[in-house]
A tleap script that builds the chain and sets N, CA, C and O, in Angstrom:
source leaprc.protein.ff14SB
mol = sequence {
  NMET ASN ILE ASN THR HIE GLN ILE ILE LYS
  GLY LYS VAL LYS LYS MET LYS THR TYR LEU
  PHE LYS VAL VAL LEU GLU GLU ASP PRO PHE
  GLU ASP GLY ARG MET ALA TYR HIE VAL PHE
  CYS PRO THR LEU LYS GLY ALA SER THR TRP
  GLY TYR THR LYS GLU GLU ALA LEU LYS ASN
  ILE ARG GLU VAL VAL GLU MET THR VAL GLU
  SER MET ILE GLU HIE LYS GLU LYS ILE ILE
  GLU THR PRO GLU GLU VAL GLN ILE PHE SER
  GLU PRO LYS VAL ALA VAL THR CVAL
}
set mol.1.N position { 27.617 -22.198 4.738 }
set mol.1.CA position { 26.290 -21.711 4.967 }
set mol.1.C position { 25.731 -22.436 6.176 }
set mol.1.O position { 25.601 -23.660 6.161 }
set mol.2.N position { 25.407 -21.707 7.201 }
set mol.2.CA position { 24.980 -22.275 8.474 }
set mol.2.C position { 23.471 -22.125 8.588 }
set mol.2.O position { 22.964 -21.003 8.584 }
set mol.3.N position { 22.743 -23.230 8.688 }
set mol.3.CA position { 21.285 -23.207 8.774 }
set mol.3.C position { 20.842 -23.937 10.028 }
set mol.3.O position { 21.209 -25.096 10.223 }
set mol.4.N position { 20.065 -23.293 10.882 }
set mol.4.CA position { 19.462 -23.939 12.049 }
set mol.4.C position { 18.027 -24.297 11.707 }
set mol.4.O position { 17.302 -23.476 11.146 }
set mol.5.N position { 17.608 -25.513 12.037 }
set mol.5.CA position { 16.235 -25.901 11.743 }
set mol.5.C position { 15.611 -26.578 12.944 }
set mol.5.O position { 16.296 -27.181 13.769 }
set mol.6.N position { 14.299 -26.467 13.023 }
set mol.6.CA position { 13.531 -27.200 14.009 }
set mol.6.C position { 12.133 -27.402 13.449 }
set mol.6.O position { 11.704 -26.673 12.553 }
set mol.7.N position { 11.429 -28.383 13.973 }
set mol.7.CA position { 10.089 -28.663 13.531 }
set mol.7.C position { 9.191 -28.816 14.741 }
set mol.7.O position { 9.620 -29.311 15.783 }
set mol.8.N position { 7.948 -28.391 14.604 }
set mol.8.CA position { 6.962 -28.644 15.635 }
set mol.8.C position { 6.036 -29.724 15.091 }
set mol.8.O position { 5.322 -29.516 14.110 }
set mol.9.N position { 6.059 -30.876 15.744 }
set mol.9.CA position { 5.261 -32.008 15.310 }
set mol.9.C position { 4.323 -32.392 16.443 }
set mol.9.O position { 4.773 -32.724 17.540 }
set mol.10.N position { 3.007 -32.349 16.179 }
set mol.10.CA position { 1.989 -32.700 17.174 }
set mol.10.C position { 2.225 -31.973 18.497 }
set mol.10.O position { 2.148 -32.572 19.570 }
set mol.11.N position { 2.515 -30.664 18.402 }
set mol.11.CA position { 2.678 -29.862 19.599 }
set mol.11.C position { 4.016 -29.987 20.297 }
set mol.11.O position { 4.245 -29.314 21.302 }
set mol.12.N position { 4.914 -30.834 19.794 }
set mol.12.CA position { 6.235 -31.003 20.410 }
set mol.12.C position { 7.302 -30.453 19.473 }
set mol.12.O position { 7.214 -30.597 18.254 }
set mol.13.N position { 8.302 -29.826 20.058 }
set mol.13.CA position { 9.404 -29.293 19.265 }
set mol.13.C position { 10.442 -30.383 19.067 }
set mol.13.O position { 10.965 -30.944 20.030 }
set mol.14.N position { 10.730 -30.675 17.815 }
set mol.14.CA position { 11.769 -31.656 17.497 }
set mol.14.C position { 13.127 -30.986 17.694 }
set mol.14.O position { 13.272 -29.790 17.440 }
set mol.15.N position { 14.105 -31.739 18.138 }
set mol.15.CA position { 15.430 -31.205 18.429 }
set mol.15.C position { 16.006 -30.452 17.226 }
set mol.15.O position { 15.923 -30.908 16.086 }
set mol.16.N position { 16.582 -29.308 17.511 }
set mol.16.CA position { 17.175 -28.460 16.491 }
set mol.16.C position { 18.520 -29.030 16.048 }
set mol.16.O position { 19.281 -29.558 16.858 }
set mol.17.N position { 18.796 -28.916 14.771 }
set mol.17.CA position { 20.099 -29.295 14.220 }
set mol.17.C position { 20.669 -28.106 13.469 }
set mol.17.O position { 19.928 -27.265 12.960 }
set mol.18.N position { 21.973 -28.044 13.405 }
set mol.18.CA position { 22.662 -27.032 12.619 }
set mol.18.C position { 23.316 -27.722 11.442 }
set mol.18.O position { 24.060 -28.688 11.613 }
set mol.19.N position { 23.039 -27.225 10.241 }
set mol.19.CA position { 23.625 -27.767 9.016 }
set mol.19.C position { 24.617 -26.732 8.480 }
set mol.19.O position { 24.254 -25.572 8.282 }
set mol.20.N position { 25.833 -27.134 8.250 }
set mol.20.CA position { 26.864 -26.256 7.715 }
set mol.20.C position { 27.210 -26.752 6.314 }
set mol.20.O position { 27.764 -27.840 6.160 }
set mol.21.N position { 26.885 -25.957 5.287 }
set mol.21.CA position { 27.072 -26.351 3.893 }
set mol.21.C position { 28.203 -25.560 3.236 }
set mol.21.O position { 28.348 -24.360 3.466 }
set mol.22.N position { 28.985 -26.232 2.435 }
set mol.22.CA position { 29.980 -25.563 1.598 }
set mol.22.C position { 29.236 -24.925 0.429 }
set mol.22.O position { 28.353 -25.547 -0.162 }
set mol.23.N position { 29.590 -23.688 0.096 }
set mol.23.CA position { 29.068 -23.036 -1.097 }
set mol.23.C position { 30.242 -22.539 -1.935 }
set mol.23.O position { 31.330 -22.289 -1.418 }
set mol.24.N position { 30.001 -22.403 -3.230 }
set mol.24.CA position { 31.030 -21.946 -4.163 }
set mol.24.C position { 30.575 -20.604 -4.734 }
set mol.24.O position { 29.474 -20.486 -5.271 }
set mol.25.N position { 31.437 -19.600 -4.611 }
set mol.25.CA position { 31.157 -18.241 -5.090 }
set mol.25.C position { 32.100 -17.940 -6.248 }
set mol.25.O position { 33.318 -18.059 -6.119 }
set mol.26.N position { 31.515 -17.545 -7.389 }
set mol.26.CA position { 32.320 -17.287 -8.587 }
set mol.26.C position { 31.960 -15.932 -9.186 }
set mol.26.O position { 30.798 -15.526 -9.175 }
set mol.27.N position { 32.964 -15.241 -9.706 }
set mol.27.CA position { 32.693 -14.010 -10.452 }
set mol.27.C position { 31.956 -14.382 -11.728 }
set mol.27.O position { 32.288 -15.374 -12.376 }
set mol.28.N position { 30.953 -13.585 -12.089 }
set mol.28.CA position { 30.140 -13.863 -13.270 }
set mol.28.C position { 29.707 -12.537 -13.892 }
set mol.28.O position { 28.538 -12.160 -13.802 }
set mol.29.N position { 30.660 -11.820 -14.531 }
set mol.29.CA position { 30.352 -10.478 -15.035 }
set mol.29.C position { 29.333 -10.498 -16.184 }
set mol.29.O position { 29.261 -11.442 -16.971 }
set mol.30.N position { 28.556 -9.420 -16.242 }
set mol.30.CA position { 27.644 -9.233 -17.366 }
set mol.30.C position { 28.446 -8.916 -18.625 }
set mol.30.O position { 29.624 -8.570 -18.546 }
set mol.31.N position { 27.804 -9.035 -19.784 }
set mol.31.CA position { 28.490 -8.747 -21.049 }
set mol.31.C position { 28.959 -7.293 -21.130 }
set mol.31.O position { 29.948 -6.998 -21.801 }
set mol.32.N position { 28.257 -6.389 -20.454 }
set mol.32.CA position { 28.641 -4.977 -20.501 }
set mol.32.C position { 29.744 -4.629 -19.504 }
set mol.32.O position { 30.123 -3.464 -19.381 }
set mol.33.N position { 30.263 -5.633 -18.789 }
set mol.33.CA position { 31.378 -5.415 -17.875 }
set mol.33.C position { 30.988 -5.236 -16.416 }
set mol.33.O position { 31.851 -5.294 -15.541 }
set mol.34.N position { 29.694 -5.017 -16.131 }
set mol.34.CA position { 29.281 -4.901 -14.730 }
set mol.34.C position { 29.505 -6.237 -14.029 }
set mol.34.O position { 29.256 -7.301 -14.595 }
set mol.35.N position { 29.976 -6.163 -12.796 }
set mol.35.CA position { 30.294 -7.384 -12.057 }
set mol.35.C position { 29.046 -7.965 -11.412 }
set mol.35.O position { 28.156 -7.246 -10.957 }
set mol.36.N position { 29.013 -9.275 -11.389 }
set mol.36.CA position { 27.985 -10.028 -10.667 }
set mol.36.C position { 28.659 -11.292 -10.152 }
set mol.36.O position { 29.766 -11.635 -10.569 }
set mol.37.N position { 27.977 -11.981 -9.239 }
set mol.37.CA position { 28.542 -13.185 -8.638 }
set mol.37.C position { 27.508 -14.306 -8.661 }
set mol.37.O position { 26.340 -14.107 -8.328 }
set mol.38.N position { 27.962 -15.477 -9.060 }
set mol.38.CA position { 27.140 -16.690 -9.057 }
set mol.38.C position { 27.584 -17.515 -7.857 }
set mol.38.O position { 28.780 -17.646 -7.599 }
set mol.39.N position { 26.627 -18.070 -7.125 }
set mol.39.CA position { 26.960 -18.888 -5.959 }
set mol.39.C position { 26.042 -20.108 -5.954 }
set mol.39.O position { 24.861 -20.014 -6.286 }
set mol.40.N position { 26.608 -21.257 -5.571 }
set mol.40.CA position { 25.824 -22.484 -5.521 }
set mol.40.C position { 26.315 -23.393 -4.411 }
set mol.40.O position { 27.442 -23.271 -3.933 }
set mol.41.N position { 25.440 -24.311 -4.011 }
set mol.41.CA position { 25.757 -25.312 -2.998 }
set mol.41.C position { 25.859 -26.650 -3.717 }
set mol.41.O position { 24.840 -27.189 -4.147 }
set mol.42.N position { 27.074 -27.206 -3.861 }
set mol.42.CA position { 27.253 -28.437 -4.630 }
set mol.42.C position { 26.466 -29.633 -4.100 }
set mol.42.O position { 26.133 -30.545 -4.858 }
set mol.43.N position { 26.172 -29.631 -2.817 }
set mol.43.CA position { 25.492 -30.755 -2.186 }
set mol.43.C position { 23.999 -30.781 -2.482 }
set mol.43.O position { 23.395 -31.852 -2.541 }
set mol.44.N position { 23.404 -29.615 -2.666 }
set mol.44.CA position { 21.958 -29.517 -2.835 }
set mol.44.C position { 21.614 -29.225 -4.291 }
set mol.44.O position { 21.863 -28.128 -4.790 }
set mol.45.N position { 21.048 -30.202 -4.955 }
set mol.45.CA position { 20.706 -30.075 -6.376 }
set mol.45.C position { 19.805 -28.859 -6.610 }
set mol.45.O position { 18.767 -28.707 -5.966 }
set mol.46.N position { 20.214 -28.010 -7.529 }
set mol.46.CA position { 19.425 -26.843 -7.892 }
set mol.46.C position { 19.591 -25.644 -6.979 }
set mol.46.O position { 18.970 -24.609 -7.222 }
set mol.47.N position { 20.402 -25.743 -5.941 }
set mol.47.CA position { 20.579 -24.631 -4.998 }
set mol.47.C position { 21.640 -23.678 -5.538 }
set mol.47.O position { 22.828 -23.819 -5.252 }
set mol.48.N position { 21.187 -22.710 -6.321 }
set mol.48.CA position { 22.103 -21.712 -6.867 }
set mol.48.C position { 21.369 -20.387 -7.016 }
set mol.48.O position { 20.142 -20.348 -7.108 }
set mol.49.N position { 22.136 -19.304 -7.037 }
set mol.49.CA position { 21.577 -17.969 -7.171 }
set mol.49.C position { 22.707 -17.021 -7.570 }
set mol.49.O position { 23.800 -17.469 -7.918 }
set mol.50.N position { 22.449 -15.734 -7.522 }
set mol.50.CA position { 23.469 -14.751 -7.881 }
set mol.50.C position { 23.199 -13.453 -7.130 }
set mol.50.O position { 22.185 -13.306 -6.448 }
set mol.51.N position { 24.132 -12.519 -7.271 }
set mol.51.CA position { 23.964 -11.186 -6.701 }
set mol.51.C position { 24.918 -10.220 -7.374 }
set mol.51.O position { 25.892 -10.634 -8.004 }
set mol.52.N position { 24.636 -8.913 -7.239 }
set mol.52.CA position { 25.519 -7.894 -7.797 }
set mol.52.C position { 26.804 -7.772 -6.993 }
set mol.52.O position { 27.829 -7.342 -7.521 }
set mol.53.N position { 26.754 -8.151 -5.705 }
set mol.53.CA position { 27.944 -8.129 -4.849 }
set mol.53.C position { 28.113 -9.511 -4.220 }
set mol.53.O position { 27.194 -10.330 -4.238 }
set mol.54.N position { 29.304 -9.759 -3.661 }
set mol.54.CA position { 29.535 -11.024 -2.956 }
set mol.54.C position { 28.564 -11.157 -1.793 }
set mol.54.O position { 28.002 -12.227 -1.560 }
set mol.55.N position { 28.372 -10.066 -1.069 }
set mol.55.CA position { 27.490 -10.085 0.093 }
set mol.55.C position { 26.059 -10.424 -0.298 }
set mol.55.O position { 25.398 -11.218 0.372 }
set mol.56.N position { 25.577 -9.816 -1.393 }
set mol.56.CA position { 24.214 -10.091 -1.857 }
set mol.56.C position { 24.078 -11.544 -2.310 }
set mol.56.O position { 23.075 -12.193 -2.015 }
set mol.57.N position { 25.077 -12.055 -3.022 }
set mol.57.CA position { 25.034 -13.445 -3.487 }
set mol.57.C position { 25.008 -14.404 -2.301 }
set mol.57.O position { 24.258 -15.380 -2.320 }
set mol.58.N position { 25.811 -14.147 -1.272 }
set mol.58.CA position { 25.836 -15.015 -0.086 }
set mol.58.C position { 24.527 -14.935 0.698 }
set mol.58.O position { 24.055 -15.946 1.221 }
set mol.59.N position { 23.941 -13.746 0.784 }
set mol.59.CA position { 22.637 -13.600 1.443 }
set mol.59.C position { 21.585 -14.412 0.681 }
set mol.59.O position { 20.762 -15.104 1.280 }
set mol.60.N position { 21.630 -14.314 -0.638 }
set mol.60.CA position { 20.651 -15.029 -1.465 }
set mol.60.C position { 20.808 -16.546 -1.359 }
set mol.60.O position { 19.809 -17.261 -1.291 }
set mol.61.N position { 22.050 -17.051 -1.344 }
set mol.61.CA position { 22.230 -18.510 -1.267 }
set mol.61.C position { 21.805 -19.018 0.100 }
set mol.61.O position { 21.315 -20.142 0.211 }
set mol.62.N position { 21.979 -18.229 1.124 }
set mol.62.CA position { 21.499 -18.645 2.453 }
set mol.62.C position { 19.996 -18.900 2.409 }
set mol.62.O position { 19.514 -19.903 2.937 }
set mol.63.N position { 19.259 -17.992 1.778 }
set mol.63.CA position { 17.808 -18.158 1.654 }
set mol.63.C position { 17.462 -19.405 0.832 }
set mol.63.O position { 16.560 -20.160 1.194 }
set mol.64.N position { 18.175 -19.614 -0.262 }
set mol.64.CA position { 17.920 -20.778 -1.110 }
set mol.64.C position { 18.215 -22.075 -0.356 }
set mol.64.O position { 17.426 -23.018 -0.409 }
set mol.65.N position { 19.344 -22.122 0.342 }
set mol.65.CA position { 19.716 -23.326 1.095 }
set mol.65.C position { 18.695 -23.582 2.206 }
set mol.65.O position { 18.283 -24.722 2.422 }
set mol.66.N position { 18.291 -22.531 2.904 }
set mol.66.CA position { 17.316 -22.693 3.979 }
set mol.66.C position { 15.993 -23.252 3.444 }
set mol.66.O position { 15.429 -24.175 4.033 }
set mol.67.N position { 15.499 -22.701 2.339 }
set mol.67.CA position { 14.249 -23.210 1.752 }
set mol.67.C position { 14.400 -24.653 1.287 }
set mol.67.O position { 13.485 -25.459 1.454 }
set mol.68.N position { 15.551 -24.982 0.703 }
set mol.68.CA position { 15.792 -26.335 0.224 }
set mol.68.C position { 15.818 -27.332 1.376 }
set mol.68.O position { 15.202 -28.395 1.295 }
set mol.69.N position { 16.536 -26.988 2.460 }
set mol.69.CA position { 16.619 -27.874 3.629 }
set mol.69.C position { 15.245 -28.050 4.264 }
set mol.69.O position { 14.865 -29.167 4.615 }
set mol.70.N position { 14.495 -26.960 4.416 }
set mol.70.CA position { 13.156 -27.057 4.995 }
set mol.70.C position { 12.265 -27.974 4.153 }
set mol.70.O position { 11.504 -28.772 4.701 }
set mol.71.N position { 12.355 -27.864 2.836 }
set mol.71.CA position { 11.578 -28.727 1.949 }
set mol.71.C position { 12.007 -30.188 2.082 }
set mol.71.O position { 11.166 -31.086 2.120 }
set mol.72.N position { 13.320 -30.420 2.152 }
set mol.72.CA position { 13.823 -31.788 2.297 }
set mol.72.C position { 13.332 -32.415 3.595 }
set mol.72.O position { 12.940 -33.582 3.611 }
set mol.73.N position { 13.351 -31.651 4.683 }
set mol.73.CA position { 12.874 -32.157 5.975 }
set mol.73.C position { 11.379 -32.452 5.895 }
set mol.73.O position { 10.918 -33.496 6.356 }
set mol.74.N position { 10.631 -31.527 5.310 }
set mol.74.CA position { 9.189 -31.707 5.170 }
set mol.74.C position { 8.849 -32.971 4.372 }
set mol.74.O position { 7.883 -33.668 4.681 }
set mol.75.N position { 9.651 -33.255 3.345 }
set mol.75.CA position { 9.412 -34.431 2.498 }
set mol.75.C position { 10.186 -35.659 2.963 }
set mol.75.O position { 10.265 -36.664 2.255 }
set mol.76.N position { 10.758 -35.565 4.168 }
set mol.76.CA position { 11.502 -36.671 4.787 }
set mol.76.C position { 12.657 -37.177 3.904 }
set mol.76.O position { 12.959 -38.370 3.869 }
set mol.77.N position { 13.288 -36.234 3.195 }
set mol.77.CA position { 14.469 -36.566 2.401 }
set mol.77.C position { 15.696 -36.456 3.295 }
set mol.77.O position { 15.777 -35.565 4.140 }
set mol.78.N position { 16.634 -37.347 3.111 }
set mol.78.CA position { 17.830 -37.398 3.950 }
set mol.78.C position { 18.867 -36.377 3.469 }
set mol.78.O position { 19.094 -36.214 2.270 }
set mol.79.N position { 19.481 -35.702 4.426 }
set mol.79.CA position { 20.599 -34.801 4.139 }
set mol.79.C position { 21.855 -35.532 4.565 }
set mol.79.O position { 22.050 -35.804 5.750 }
set mol.80.N position { 22.697 -35.848 3.614 }
set mol.80.CA position { 23.884 -36.661 3.861 }
set mol.80.C position { 25.032 -35.773 4.338 }
set mol.80.O position { 25.348 -34.758 3.717 }
set mol.81.N position { 25.649 -36.173 5.451 }
set mol.81.CA position { 26.797 -35.444 5.989 }
set mol.81.C position { 28.071 -35.933 5.316 }
set mol.81.O position { 28.354 -37.131 5.300 }
set mol.82.N position { 28.835 -35.004 4.765 }
set mol.82.CA position { 30.150 -35.305 4.196 }
set mol.82.C position { 31.127 -34.286 4.773 }
set mol.82.O position { 30.846 -33.088 4.734 }
set mol.83.N position { 32.259 -34.722 5.303 }
set mol.83.CA position { 33.174 -33.794 5.988 }
set mol.83.C position { 33.586 -32.583 5.145 }
set mol.83.O position { 33.811 -31.504 5.691 }
set mol.84.N position { 33.686 -32.748 3.831 }
set mol.84.CA position { 34.146 -31.653 2.976 }
set mol.84.C position { 33.039 -30.676 2.611 }
set mol.84.O position { 33.318 -29.506 2.350 }
set mol.85.N position { 31.765 -31.138 2.587 }
set mol.85.CA position { 30.704 -30.278 2.069 }
set mol.85.C position { 29.533 -30.052 3.008 }
set mol.85.O position { 28.885 -29.009 2.922 }
set mol.86.N position { 29.237 -30.985 3.898 }
set mol.86.CA position { 28.105 -30.830 4.817 }
set mol.86.C position { 28.490 -31.362 6.182 }
set mol.86.O position { 28.968 -32.490 6.311 }
set mol.87.N position { 28.278 -30.541 7.200 }
set mol.87.CA position { 28.463 -30.988 8.576 }
set mol.87.C position { 27.152 -30.743 9.316 }
set mol.87.O position { 26.513 -29.705 9.140 }
set mol.88.N position { 26.758 -31.706 10.143 }
set mol.88.CA position { 25.521 -31.605 10.895 }
set mol.88.C position { 25.853 -31.663 12.382 }
set mol.88.O position { 26.549 -32.570 12.840 }
set mol.89.N position { 25.344 -30.681 13.131 }
set mol.89.CA position { 25.602 -30.596 14.564 }
set mol.89.C position { 24.275 -30.686 15.308 }
set mol.89.O position { 23.247 -30.225 14.813 }
set mol.90.N position { 24.300 -31.273 16.481 }
set mol.90.CA position { 23.080 -31.403 17.274 }
set mol.90.C position { 22.793 -30.161 18.104 }
set mol.90.O position { 21.721 -30.051 18.699 }
set mol.91.N position { 23.729 -29.229 18.153 }
set mol.91.CA position { 23.521 -28.005 18.920 }
set mol.91.C position { 23.597 -26.797 17.982 }
set mol.91.O position { 24.211 -26.874 16.918 }
set mol.92.N position { 22.968 -25.675 18.378 }
set mol.92.CA position { 23.032 -24.473 17.553 }
set mol.92.C position { 24.465 -23.967 17.426 }
set mol.92.O position { 25.247 -24.054 18.373 }
set mol.93.N position { 24.799 -23.448 16.275 }
set mol.93.CA position { 26.098 -22.838 16.019 }
set mol.93.C position { 25.879 -21.607 15.148 }
set mol.93.O position { 24.818 -21.442 14.546 }
set mol.94.N position { 26.878 -20.756 15.087 }
set mol.94.CA position { 26.840 -19.583 14.222 }
set mol.94.C position { 28.074 -19.615 13.348 }
set mol.94.O position { 29.183 -19.828 13.836 }
set mol.95.N position { 27.885 -19.405 12.052 }
set mol.95.CA position { 29.015 -19.335 11.127 }
set mol.95.C position { 29.137 -17.887 10.644 }
set mol.95.O position { 28.135 -17.218 10.389 }
set mol.96.N position { 30.366 -17.425 10.525 }
set mol.96.CA position { 30.618 -16.073 10.049 }
set mol.96.C position { 31.613 -16.175 8.904 }
set mol.96.O position { 32.666 -16.800 9.033 }
set mol.97.N position { 31.268 -15.556 7.790 }
set mol.97.CA position { 32.169 -15.520 6.643 }
set mol.97.C position { 32.628 -14.075 6.459 }
set mol.97.O position { 31.810 -13.174 6.273 }
set mol.98.N position { 33.948 -13.864 6.512 }
set mol.98.CA position { 34.494 -12.497 6.336 }
set mol.98.C position { 35.594 -12.511 5.317 }
set mol.98.O position { 36.180 -11.467 5.027 }
savepdb mol mol.pdb
quit
């Protein structure tokens, strides 16, 4: 999950960072057999959601991760970089999952 963030503080734009998060996507069918997908970000406590399709679940987790990161930055909470689950870049990047 690729998230670009920036902040405007006292009229100045703080340097943008790109956060790349590992997410886990799992099949999670309903009791009646209809398929659904559960997705979560192991690094961010409480960052989980679902969707009827893989695409919907991934779109939803992107929104959840983005809101979580924005809240963490606002509350001056540290986002820890770990090579397996979180990578932080000083320049903008684009991630594509196919």
